[in-house]
N, C-alpha and C positions, 0 to 999 in steps of 0.2 A: 253503536251498541248491538250486541248480538240480537238475533231473533230465535223465537223458539216455536215449534210445533208439537202440540200435546194432543195425542190420540187415545181416546178411551174406547176400548172395543170389548164388548160383551159377546161371548161366543155362545152357542146353542148347547154345547156340551163341555164337560170338564177335559174330555180327550181332545177335542179340537184346540182347546186353550193350551193344553200340554204340548200339542205339536207345534204350535205357533211359538210358544216360549222357547222351545228347543231350537227350532229353526231361527228366530230372531237373535237369541244370544250367541249362536254360532256363526251366523252370517252378516248381521247388520253392520258390524265394522267395516266390511269389505264392500258392502252394497252401498253405504252412504260415507265415502272416503272425505267428503268435505265437511261432515259434521265435526263441530269443535268437541261436542260431548253427546253421548247417547246414555239414557237410563231407561231401565225397564223395571216395572213394579206390578207384581202380581197381587191384586187386592182380595181376590177370592177364587174360588174354583173355576169360574167362568169368565172372569173380567181382569184384563190387564191394561195397563197404561204404559204408552212409550213417549218418551220426552226426548227431542232432539234440539241441539242448539246449533246455529250456524252463524258464521261472520256477518252475513247481511242477507237481505231478502233474495237477491239474485243466487247467492249459494243455495239457499233453501229451495227456490225454484228449479235450479238444475238437479236437485236431488228429487224432484216430483216424479219423474220417470220411473226410477227405481221404486219409490213408494207406491206408484200406481200399480206396477207390476206385482209387487209383494201383496198389496191389498186385494187386487184382482184374482191372485191365485186361490184365495180362501174366502171369497165373497159368499159362497153358499153356507158357510160355517158361522157367519155373523148374525147375532140377534140384534146388534145395533152397533153403530160407529159414531162417535162424536168427536170432532177435531176443532182445535182451537189454535190460533196462531197470534203471537204478540210479542212485543219488544221485552228483552230481558232488562229488568232494572237492578237486579242483584244476582251475582253468581259467585258466591263465596266458597272459598275452598280452603281448608286447613293445611 
């Protein structure tokens, strides 16, 4: 079964969040080629959630360098970052 990484990022400003949303939606598919699925949800002006699904834990770990690079580039703009990893039990698509 697939594994998922969920990252909830609260930014210090709306502008910083705007910049990240633009960059992520434009670049994430090429930055994370092993991801089976990528979702991005903007929940308010300063907070976004990124959800990535991978075939297995090894594929997710191979994506860690790209994730670390992306996250490190904006670390001074974060108020908080919360990350969760777990096994996907349902991935329903119509």
